[in-house]
C-alpha positions in Angstrom: -68.3 10.8 229.9 -71.0 10.2 232.0 -72.8 13.3 233.7 -76.1 14.2 235.1 -78.3 16.6 233.2 -81.0 16.3 235.4 -81.9 13.5 238.3 -83.3 11.3 235.4 -81.5 12.2 232.2 -77.8 11.4 231.9 -75.2 12.6 229.0 -73.1 9.5 227.5 -71.5 11.0 224.7 -67.8 11.0 223.7 -65.5 13.7 222.5 -63.5 13.0 219.4 -60.1 15.0 219.6 -58.9 12.6 217.2 -60.5 13.8 214.3 -58.8 16.7 211.7 -61.5 17.0 209.5 -65.6 17.0 210.2 -67.4 15.6 207.4 -64.1 15.4 205.4 -64.2 19.5 204.9 -64.5 21.3 207.9 -61.2 21.9 210.1 -62.1 21.2 213.8 -58.6 22.2 215.9 -60.7 21.4 219.1 -62.1 18.3 218.0 -66.0 17.5 218.0 -68.1 15.7 220.9 -70.9 13.5 219.7 -73.8 13.7 222.2 -75.8 11.1 223.2 -78.5 10.6 226.3 -80.1 8.4 228.5 -83.4 8.9 230.1 -84.2 6.7 233.1 -87.9 6.1 234.2 -90.1 3.0 234.2 -89.2 2.7 230.5 -85.3 3.8 229.6 -85.0 5.8 226.3 -81.3 5.8 224.7 -81.5 9.3 223.0 -79.2 8.9 219.9 -75.7 6.8 219.4 -72.6 8.2 218.4 -70.1 7.8 215.3 -68.5 4.8 214.7 -65.4 6.1 215.3 -65.8 6.1 219.0 -68.0 3.2 219.4 -65.7 2.0 222.0 -66.0 4.7 224.3 -69.8 5.3 224.0 -70.7 1.6 224.6 -68.5 1.9 227.5 -70.4 4.7 228.9 -73.9 3.2 227.8 -73.3 0.0 230.0 -71.6 1.8 233.1 -75.0 4.0 233.4 -77.4 1.3 232.9 -75.9 -0.8 235.4 -77.3 -4.0 234.2 -80.8 -2.4 233.0 -82.0 -2.9 229.6 -82.9 -0.3 227.6 -86.4 -0.3 226.0 -86.2 2.6 223.1 -83.8 4.1 221.0 -84.9 7.5 219.9 -83.0 8.3 216.6 -83.4 12.1 216.0 -81.0 12.0 212.9 -79.8 9.7 210.9 -76.3 11.0 209.9 -73.7 8.2 210.8 -72.2 10.6 213.2 -75.0 10.7 215.6 -76.3 6.7 214.3 -73.2 5.0 213.7 -74.2 2.7 216.1 -77.6 1.9 215.5 -77.2 -1.8 214.5 -74.8 -2.9 217.2 -77.8 -1.7 219.5 -80.2 -3.8 217.9 -77.6 -6.6 218.2 -77.1 -5.9 221.8 -80.8 -5.4 222.8 -82.9 -7.5 220.5 -86.4 -6.3 222.0 -85.5 -2.6 221.9 -87.9 -0.4 219.5 -86.3 2.2 217.2 -88.4 5.4 217.3 -88.0 7.6 214.4 -89.5 9.3 211.7 -90.9 7.5 208.8 -88.3 8.9 206.8 -85.4 7.8 209.2 -86.7 4.1 209.1 -86.7 4.3 205.5 -82.8 5.3 205.7 -81.9 2.8 208.0 -81.5 -0.2 205.6 -79.1 2.2 203.6 -76.5 2.4 206.1 -77.2 -1.0 207.8 -77.8 -3.5 204.8 -77.4 -6.5 206.9 -79.7 -5.8 210.0 -83.2 -6.4 209.5 -85.4 -3.9 211.2 -89.0 -5.7 210.6 -91.1 -5.0 213.9 -88.1 -3.7 215.7 -89.2 0.1 214.5 -92.3 2.8 215.6 -92.6 5.5 213.4 -93.7 8.5 214.7 -94.9 11.9 213.3 -95.7 15.5 214.1 -97.1 15.9 218.0 -97.1 11.9 218.5 -95.8 11.3 222.0 -94.2 8.5 223.6 -94.5 7.7 227.6 -91.9 6.6 229.3 -93.5 6.9 232.6 -93.1 10.1 234.7 -91.3 11.2 231.3 -93.1 11.6 228.2 -91.5 12.7 224.9 -93.3 14.8 222.3 -92.0 14.5 218.7 -92.0 17.3 216.4 -90.3 17.0 212.8 -87.8 19.3 211.9 -87.4 18.1 207.9 -84.4 20.2 206.5 -82.7 21.2 209.6 -80.5 19.7 207.9 -81.7 16.4 206.9 -85.0 15.4 205.4 -85.8 13.0 208.3 -84.9 15.0 211.1 -86.9 15.4 214.4 -86.4 16.5 217.7 -88.1 15.7 221.0 -89.5 17.7 224.1 -89.4 16.0 228.1 -92.3 18.4 229.3 -91.2 16.8 232.8 -87.9 18.3 232.9 -88.3 20.9 230.0 -85.7 19.3 227.9 -85.8 19.7 224.1 -83.4 17.2 222.3 -82.6 19.4 219.5 -80.7 17.1 216.8 -78.0 19.0 215.0 -79.9 22.1 216.2 -77.6 24.6 218.6 -74.7 22.5 218.0 -71.3 23.9 217.8 -67.8 22.5 216.5 -65.2 21.9 219.7 -65.0 18.8 221.7 -66.5 19.7 225.5 -63.2 18.8 227.1 -62.3 22.3 225.5 -63.9 25.5 227.2 -64.4 28.1 224.5 -66.8 30.7 223.5 -70.1 29.2 222.2 -71.2 31.4 219.3 -67.7 31.4 217.7 -67.6 27.8 216.4 -71.5 27.5 216.6 -71.9 30.3 214.1 -69.5 28.2 211.7 -71.2 25.1 212.4 -74.6 27.1 211.8 -73.9 28.7 208.2 -71.8 25.8 207.0 -74.4 23.0 208.0 -77.4 24.6 208.2 -77.0 27.8 206.4 -79.3 27.0 203.2 -81.9 25.9 205.4 -82.9 29.2 207.2 -87.1 28.7 206.2 -87.0 24.9 207.9 -85.2 26.8 211.2 -87.5 29.0 211.2 -90.3 26.7 211.3 -88.4 24.7 214.1 -87.9 27.9 216.6 -91.8 28.5 215.8 -92.5 25.1 217.4 -90.1 25.8 220.3 -91.4 29.0 220.8 -94.7 27.7 222.2 -92.8 25.5 224.8 -91.5 26.0 228.3 -87.8 24.8 228.0 -85.1 25.2 230.8 -82.7 23.0 228.8 -81.5 22.2 225.4 -79.7 19.1 224.3 -77.8 19.0 221.2 -76.3 16.3 219.0 -72.9 18.4 219.3 -71.7 21.0 221.7 -72.8 21.7 225.3 -75.7 21.3 226.7 -77.3 24.7 227.1 -79.3 25.5 230.3 -78.6 29.4 231.2 -79.5 32.3 229.1 -81.4 30.3 226.4 -82.8 33.9 224.6 -79.0 34.6 223.7 -78.6 31.4 221.8 -82.4 31.0 220.1 -81.7 34.9 219.4 -79.0 34.1 217.8 -80.4 31.2 215.8 -83.5 33.8 215.1 -81.0 36.1 213.5 -78.8 33.6 211.1 -82.0 31.9 210.0 -83.7 34.9 208.4 -80.3 36.2 207.0 -80.4 39.6 209.2 -77.2 41.0 209.8 -75.5 40.2 213.3 -72.9 42.4 213.6 -72.2 45.8 211.6 -68.8 45.6 209.8 -67.4 44.7 206.4 -65.8 41.6 205.4 -62.9 41.4 203.0 -62.2 38.3 201.0 -59.1 37.9 198.8 -57.9 35.7 196.7 -54.3 36.6 195.5 -51.8 34.9 193.4 -48.4 37.1 193.4 -49.7 39.4 196.4 -50.9 42.5 193.8 -54.7 41.5 194.8 -53.9 41.3 198.6 -51.9 44.8 198.5 -55.4 46.3 196.9 -57.5 44.4 199.8 -55.4 45.6 202.6 -55.0 49.1 201.2 -58.8 49.0 200.7 -59.4 47.8 204.6 -57.0 50.7 205.9 -59.3 53.3 204.2 -62.4 51.9 205.2 -61.1 51.7 208.8 -59.7 55.5 208.2 -63.6 56.0 206.8 -64.4 54.8 210.6 -65.7 51.5 209.7 -67.2 50.1 212.8 -65.1 46.6 211.7 -63.1 45.1 209.2 -62.6 41.5 208.9 -60.6 39.8 206.1 -59.7 36.6 204.8 -57.2 35.3 202.7 -58.7 32.8 200.4 -55.8 31.0 199.7 -54.5 30.1 202.9 -57.5 30.7 205.6 -60.0 28.3 206.7 -63.2 28.6 203.8 -65.8 27.6 206.6 -64.6 30.5 208.6 -64.7 32.9 205.4 -68.4 31.7 205.0 -69.2 32.2 208.3 -67.8 36.1 208.5 -69.6 36.5 204.7 -72.9 36.0 206.6 -72.2 37.5 209.8 -71.4 40.7 208.6 -73.7 43.1 205.9 -71.2 44.4 203.6 -68.7 42.6 201.8 -65.8 43.0 199.5 -64.5 40.4 197.2 -61.3 40.9 195.4 -59.6 38.4 193.0 -57.3 37.9 190.4 -58.2 36.7 186.9 -57.3 33.0 186.2 -57.6 31.1 183.3 -60.0 33.3 181.7 -62.4 32.7 184.9 -61.8 34.0 188.6 -59.0 32.7 190.6 -59.9 29.5 192.0 -60.3 30.0 195.6 -62.6 32.6 195.2 -64.4 30.8 192.6 -65.0 28.0 195.2 -65.6 30.7 198.2 -68.3 32.2 196.1 -70.0 28.7 194.9 -70.1 27.9 198.2 -71.6 31.0 199.3 -74.2 30.6 196.7 -74.7 27.1 198.1 -75.3 27.8 201.7 -78.0 30.6 200.5 -76.0 33.5 201.0 -78.3 36.7 200.5 -79.7 40.0 201.4 -76.0 41.6 201.8 -74.3 44.5 200.2 -71.4 43.7 197.8 -68.6 45.3 196.3 -66.0 43.8 193.8 -62.3 44.5 192.9 -60.4 42.9 190.0 -57.1 41.9 189.3 -55.4 41.1 185.8 -52.5 41.6 184.0 -53.4 41.5 180.5 -56.9 40.7 180.1 -59.3 41.3 183.5 -61.8 38.8 183.8 -62.7 38.2 187.4 -64.9 41.2 187.9 -67.1 39.9 185.2 -67.5 36.3 186.7 -67.7 37.3 190.3 -70.6 39.8 189.6 -72.2 36.7 187.5 -71.6 34.5 190.4 -73.3 37.1 193.4 -76.3 37.9 191.0 -77.6 34.5 191.3 -77.8 35.4 194.8 -80.7 36.3 196.1 -81.1 40.2 197.5 -77.1 41.1 196.8 -76.6 44.5 196.1 -73.5 45.2 193.7 -72.6 48.7 195.2 -69.7 50.7 193.7 -67.7 50.8 190.8 -65.8 47.8 190.3 -62.2 48.8 190.8 -59.5 46.9 188.0 -56.0 46.9 189.3 -53.5 45.6 186.4 -51.0 43.3 187.9 -50.4 45.4 191.2 -52.1 48.8 192.7 -50.4 51.8 192.0 -50.9 55.7 193.2 -53.2 55.8 190.6 -55.5 53.5 191.8 -56.1 54.8 195.3 -58.6 57.3 194.2 -60.8 54.6 192.8 -60.3 52.4 195.7 -61.3 55.5 198.0 -64.7 56.0 196.0 -65.3 52.1 196.5 -64.9 52.7 199.9 -66.9 55.4 200.3 -69.8 53.4 198.2 -69.4 50.4 200.7 -70.0 52.8 203.5 -72.9 54.6 202.3 
């Protein structure tokens, strides 16, 4: 797909509607886009390539857009294979092309392309360096750990465009129209969630620029209401609460824990909770559960005991939350056990390792299945959550 972003900047990226798991772990029911751009000026710059999965379509777009002209530069913002998959082929096709990237990215190139000689073919840039294409001048800003250490973004002052690497990206192919925030949020917290401080550093740099267009490496080009998108990124990277509500994540083996979780949700709603979201960790998308945990300020974890530990889906969920930097939230605990309940102890221990997480209320212990006698404890836990 070739589209004009401005009079001199074209989109030459491709949709991947065949992929089932992005990064071999994230469900992408609506696919993903691999974004790539061309800047036409006295000199021509390719802004990133695409995943090798879609090389044929990308090369067709590139050649059609170039219409016989030869590119002078390939700007590499990020070395992850879904964006850098065609670097070696570009070098082979255009031997005189120069690869413009951070020094760290240049060091990485031989790791991915063993049989390509990059000697004399690279230009290492650092913070504030510029590249003149003619009327267009690209200014480079380093963005380490957003979300790899070699990442940089670039700014074109002529058209007020930021090429933002993985920043402001989202799941979903461009051919599928959907709300931006939902899949951008799931993308952000699962891909970049751990790196709030580096994202904040990048946002401070962008705040000094006059930005009219954001061109990410995944998802739609952003041209309107940029304050909305930047505001969400600011909220997410500060680990602030985006939406008022309670998120209940439960992992049930035979249904007893699920019954207690749904009863708690019912009581919370009766007591005036503005929003109660739920996830069955044994069946629902784990990445979406991670997204909701960050979205809301309050969470309940409810799980069965298993093998002297906590039921595996809950252990996986809490481990992922910890690796993604979960923090500054209020969390309540419900455990279940038929003879030796231990899930609560394990969950509490894992949560206590996360910065700023407050355990609220008295842990509720269910024995096998919820009974009428358990209701008062669940009521009290609901009160503690909403306090």
